[in-house]
C-alpha positions as CSV (number, residue, x, y, z in Angstrom):
1,M,162.8,201.8,197.7
2,K,166.4,203.1,197.6
3,R,168.1,203.9,200.8
4,C,170.5,206.7,201.8
5,K,174.1,206.0,200.7
6,N,175.5,207.3,204.0
7,C,173.2,206.0,206.7
8,K,171.0,203.4,204.9
9,R,167.7,205.0,206.1
10,K,164.7,205.4,203.8
11,P,164.7,209.0,202.6
12,G,161.6,211.2,203.2
13,F,160.7,214.5,201.6
14,E,164.0,216.0,202.6
15,K,165.9,213.6,200.3
16,R,168.6,214.9,198.0
17,V,170.8,213.5,195.3
18,N,174.3,214.4,194.0
19,C,175.2,214.9,190.4
20,E,175.9,211.2,190.0
21,G,172.4,210.3,191.2
22,V,173.5,209.0,194.6
23,L,170.6,209.3,197.1
24,F,170.9,210.8,200.5
25,C,168.2,211.2,203.2
26,S,169.2,214.7,204.2
27,D,171.7,217.5,203.8
28,D,173.6,216.2,206.8
29,C,174.2,212.7,205.2
30,Y,175.1,214.4,201.9
31,E,177.7,216.5,203.6
32,E,179.1,213.6,205.7
33,Y,179.5,211.3,202.7
34,E,183.2,211.0,201.8
35,G,182.9,209.8,198.2
36,S,180.6,212.5,196.8
37,S,181.6,214.6,193.8
38,N,181.5,218.4,193.6
39,D,177.9,219.3,192.6
40,Y,178.4,223.1,192.7
41,D,179.8,223.3,189.2
42,H,176.7,221.7,187.7
43,P,174.6,224.1,185.6
44,Y,171.2,223.1,187.3
45,I,172.4,222.9,190.9
46,D,171.0,226.3,191.8
47,D,167.5,225.5,190.5
48,Y,167.6,222.1,192.1
49,E,168.6,223.6,195.5
50,A,165.9,226.2,195.1
51,I,163.0,223.9,194.3
52,R,164.1,221.3,196.9
53,F,164.2,224.0,199.6
54,E,160.7,225.3,198.6
55,Y,159.3,221.7,198.6
56,I,160.7,221.0,202.1
57,E,159.3,224.2,203.4
58,W,155.9,223.6,201.9
59,M,155.8,220.0,203.2
60,K,156.7,221.2,206.7
61,H,154.1,224.0,206.9
62,Y,151.2,223.6,204.4
63,E,148.9,221.8,206.9
64,N,149.5,224.3,209.7
65,D,148.9,227.2,207.3
66,L,145.5,225.6,206.3
67,Y,144.5,225.1,209.9
68,E,145.6,228.6,211.0
69,G,143.6,230.1,208.1
70,R,140.6,228.1,209.1
71,L,140.9,229.3,212.7
72,E,141.1,232.9,211.5
73,G,138.1,232.4,209.2
74,I,140.2,232.6,206.1
75,C,140.2,230.0,203.4
76,K,143.9,229.7,202.4
77,K,143.4,226.9,199.8
78,Q,143.3,229.4,196.9
79,V,146.3,231.4,198.2
80,I,148.3,228.2,198.6
81,T,147.3,226.7,195.2
82,E,148.1,230.0,193.5
83,S,151.5,230.1,195.2
84,I,152.2,226.5,194.1
85,D,151.1,227.4,190.5
86,F,153.5,230.4,190.5
87,L,156.3,228.2,191.7
88,I,155.6,225.6,189.0
89,D,155.6,228.3,186.4
90,E,159.0,229.4,187.5
91,F,160.4,226.0,186.5
92,Y,158.4,225.6,183.3
93,D,161.4,224.7,181.2
94,Y,162.1,221.7,183.4
95,D,158.5,220.7,183.2
96,R,158.8,220.7,179.4
97,L,161.9,218.6,179.5
98,E,160.2,216.0,181.8
99,G,163.6,215.4,183.5
100,A,165.3,214.3,180.3
101,D,168.4,216.5,180.7
102,G,170.4,214.7,183.5
103,V,170.1,213.9,187.2
104,F,169.2,217.4,188.5
105,S,166.8,218.0,185.6
106,A,165.0,214.7,186.6
107,E,165.0,215.7,190.3
108,I,163.5,219.1,189.5
109,Y,160.9,217.4,187.4
110,H,160.0,215.0,190.2
111,H,159.7,217.9,192.6
112,L,157.3,219.6,190.1
113,L,155.2,216.5,190.1
114,A,155.3,216.4,193.8
115,F,154.1,220.0,193.9
116,E,151.2,219.0,191.7
117,D,150.4,216.2,194.2
118,L,150.6,218.7,197.1
119,K,148.3,221.1,195.3
120,S,145.7,218.3,194.9
121,K,146.1,217.5,198.6
122,V,145.5,221.2,199.5
123,I,142.4,221.4,197.2
124,H,140.9,218.3,198.8
125,W,142.0,219.1,202.3
126,T,139.4,219.2,205.1
127,P,140.1,220.0,208.8
128,T,139.5,216.4,209.7
129,S,141.4,214.8,206.8
130,S,144.7,214.4,208.7
131,R,144.2,215.6,212.3
132,A,142.0,213.7,214.7
């Protein structure tokens, strides 16, 4: 697995890349790195930032949302999977491209695949599947 260009740690779900494909483990490392190019002129940067933000938020909160829904007697699986489907539909053009239009296109496509994986986790989630 590749490591962060700045701190050499293994990146997690908060990873990011720059327009040259250089990998960083976080926004902090991205901003601290001296040799990075200016990504903000890239045509896909806004979409990349948007889907990356959404993915990070979902990864931080989806499990708690499922547990809270269960405690309230509400099954949130359908609500969550529908929200993920809506998000994937918003980035349909990138799904069709399959990441073939540059670094950010590829990263957006990888996030879409990760959302599909997350959706599967939500569908198969049980209250005992990850908390003891």
